[in-house]
N, C-alpha and C positions, 0 to 999 in steps of 0.2 A: 060812561066811557068806557070801551075794552082794552085791556096792554096787549102790547103784541108782542108776541111768543118769539123770541130771539135765542139763537142760537148764543150757550155763556153764559146768560142771562139768569136767576133764581125766582122760582115760586113758590108755596105754599100751596098744598092741598087744596085750598079754599077757591085760589087765585085760577087754579089750573081746572077748578069745578065749574068755575063761574066762563071762563073758556068754556064751557061744553065736551074739556074733554074725559074721557070716560078712561076709566083705569083696568087692563088687563092681567089676571096674572101670567108671569110664563114661569118654568120652574125650570126652562135651563139656560135661562140669564139672571146675571146679579141686580140689570138696572129694573129701572120701574119703565113700566109703559103703560103708557096712554095712547088711546086712536081718535079721532077728528074727522069726520068725513073718510076722505082716502090717502088719509095722513098717517106714520105711527109714529108717535115724537118718543125717542129713547132721554131717559133721565139717572143722574148722577144724585145720591141722597147724600147731600154738603153736612147736613146735623140734623136732629130732631128736625124739626120741623118747613125744611126748605129742600130743595130739589133743582138743580142745574141741567138743563137741558144740552144736552151734547148730537144729537144726529135725529134729524125727520128724512124718513123715506118715503115711499110711494106704500099700501099698502099692500098691495099685490108683490113685491120687492120683499117685504116681511113674511108672507102666508107661503112662499115657494119653497 
């Protein structure tokens, strides 16, 4: 069963990979960026292994 990706919840990299999120390196931002389908997910790193989702936007908005 898949976990639901919710804002303000924390996840490990393994959990994010199981959800099908692909990490994207972005030099201008300190956030960890993951993409799945037409959504872009922004995460803060809370410690060495956990990431907190703080925003989700449409992919077109991110690349404008």
